C-alpha positions as CSV (number, residue, x, y, z in Angstrom):
1,X,19.7,19.9,17.3
2,X,23.3,20.5,16.9
3,X,25.7,23.2,16.9
4,X,29.0,23.5,14.8
5,X,31.1,22.5,17.5
6,X,29.2,19.9,18.4
7,X,29.9,19.0,14.8
8,X,33.4,19.8,14.8
9,X,33.7,17.2,18.1
10,X,31.8,14.2,16.3
11,X,34.0,14.6,13.5
12,X,37.4,14.7,15.3
13,X,36.0,11.8,17.5
14,X,34.9,10.1,14.0
15,X,38.2,10.7,12.7
16,X,40.1,9.2,16.3
17,X,37.9,7.7,18.8
18,X,41.0,8.2,20.9
19,X,41.3,11.8,20.6
20,X,41.9,13.9,23.9
21,X,39.7,16.2,25.0
22,X,42.5,18.3,24.9
23,X,42.7,17.5,21.2
24,X,39.5,18.4,20.7
25,X,39.7,21.8,22.5
26,X,42.6,22.8,20.6
27,X,40.5,22.4,17.3
28,X,37.4,23.5,18.5
29,X,38.2,26.5,20.2
30,X,36.8,25.2,23.2
31,X,38.2,24.0,26.9
32,X,39.0,20.6,27.3
33,X,36.0,19.8,30.3
34,X,33.8,21.8,28.2
35,X,34.7,19.3,25.4
36,X,33.8,16.9,28.2
37,X,30.7,18.1,28.8
38,X,29.5,18.3,25.4
39,X,30.3,14.7,24.8
40,X,28.6,13.8,27.8
41,X,25.4,15.3,26.7
42,X,25.9,13.8,22.5
43,X,26.2,10.5,24.4
44,X,23.5,10.4,26.9
45,X,21.3,12.2,23.7
46,X,22.5,9.0,21.8
47,X,23.6,10.9,18.9
48,X,27.2,8.8,20.3
49,X,26.2,5.2,20.1
50,X,29.4,4.0,21.3
51,X,33.2,3.2,20.6
52,X,34.7,0.4,18.8
53,X,37.9,-0.6,17.1
54,X,38.7,-0.5,13.4
55,X,39.9,-3.6,12.4
56,X,41.6,-4.4,9.2
57,X,39.4,-7.4,7.6
58,X,42.8,-8.6,5.7
59,X,44.9,-8.9,8.2
60,X,42.4,-11.0,9.9
61,X,42.1,-13.4,6.9
62,X,38.8,-12.0,5.5
63,X,40.0,-11.6,2.1
64,X,36.2,-11.5,0.5
65,X,34.2,-8.8,0.9
66,X,31.0,-9.1,-1.2
67,X,27.5,-7.2,-1.2
68,X,24.9,-9.3,-0.8
69,X,21.2,-8.6,-2.2
70,X,18.0,-10.9,-0.9
71,X,14.9,-11.3,-1.8
72,X,12.8,-13.5,-0.4
73,X,11.3,-16.5,-2.5
74,X,7.5,-16.6,-0.6
75,X,6.3,-12.5,-1.1
76,X,4.1,-13.5,2.1
77,X,7.1,-14.8,4.5
78,X,7.5,-12.9,7.1
79,X,10.0,-9.7,6.9
80,X,12.4,-11.4,10.0
81,X,15.6,-11.5,7.7
82,X,17.6,-9.2,10.3
83,X,17.0,-12.1,13.0
84,X,17.4,-15.3,10.6
85,X,21.2,-13.5,9.7
86,X,22.2,-13.4,12.6
87,X,23.6,-17.0,13.2
88,X,26.0,-16.6,9.8
89,X,29.3,-14.5,11.0
90,X,30.3,-13.5,7.7
91,X,27.0,-10.8,8.0
92,X,29.1,-8.0,8.9
93,X,25.8,-5.4,7.9
94,X,22.3,-5.8,6.8
95,X,20.4,-3.1,5.6
96,X,17.0,-2.7,4.8
97,X,16.6,-1.2,1.2
98,X,14.2,0.3,-1.3
99,X,13.9,-1.4,-4.9
100,X,13.6,-4.7,-6.2
101,X,15.4,-6.3,-3.2
102,X,14.6,-6.6,0.6
103,X,18.0,-6.5,2.1
104,X,21.8,-5.9,0.8
105,X,24.5,-7.5,3.2
106,X,27.7,-6.9,3.8
107,X,29.8,-10.5,3.8
108,X,33.1,-11.0,4.5
109,X,35.2,-14.6,3.9
110,X,38.6,-16.1,3.5
111,X,38.1,-17.3,0.3
112,X,35.5,-17.6,-2.4
113,X,34.6,-20.9,-2.0
114,X,33.6,-20.0,2.0
115,X,31.3,-17.3,0.0
116,X,30.3,-19.7,-2.3
117,X,29.1,-21.7,1.3
118,X,27.7,-18.9,2.8
119,X,25.5,-18.2,0.1
120,X,24.3,-21.9,-0.4
121,X,23.7,-21.9,3.8
122,X,21.9,-18.7,3.3
123,X,19.6,-19.7,0.0
124,X,18.6,-22.8,2.4
125,X,18.4,-21.7,5.9
126,X,16.8,-18.3,5.2
127,X,14.4,-19.1,2.1
128,X,15.7,-16.1,0.1
129,X,17.4,-15.6,-3.6
130,X,20.4,-13.3,-3.9
131,X,22.4,-11.7,-6.2
132,X,26.1,-11.4,-5.0
133,X,29.1,-8.5,-5.8
134,X,32.0,-9.2,-5.0
135,X,34.3,-5.9,-3.9
136,X,37.6,-5.4,-5.9
137,X,38.3,-3.1,-3.6
138,X,37.4,-0.2,-1.1
139,X,39.1,3.4,-2.2
140,X,37.1,4.3,1.4
141,X,34.9,3.1,4.1
142,X,33.8,4.3,7.9
143,X,34.0,8.3,6.0
144,X,33.0,11.1,9.2
145,X,29.6,12.1,8.7
146,X,29.7,16.0,8.2
147,X,27.1,18.6,8.9
């Protein structure tokens, strides 16, 4: 179970994975060594799964973001879509969902033509039908989780 200090530490790391233990310590009222120990315990417990760079997709040429709802053509086919979409570099996220669809994929491409090509390849190789929503803008993303 997390206490309030752990929650503040997690929020600080979500805002900036490069924050120093001293900076976080000032925010939470602990010494840098105490923050380090708490972060180590959070990592060992699997609460903190890793650290990574957040990349601006448009800066690397991926201008189109789409949410693709996926349903199998044959309801009896194996539920292995996550494994089948790993070959598609366009798929950034894969969520199993309740409702009419089985999965929702977050997809990034350079152009709408590339999105259309991806959808064709996905339908052919995965044996699914899709419904696609193109994202116009993203007011926020990766919002820190707070307790």
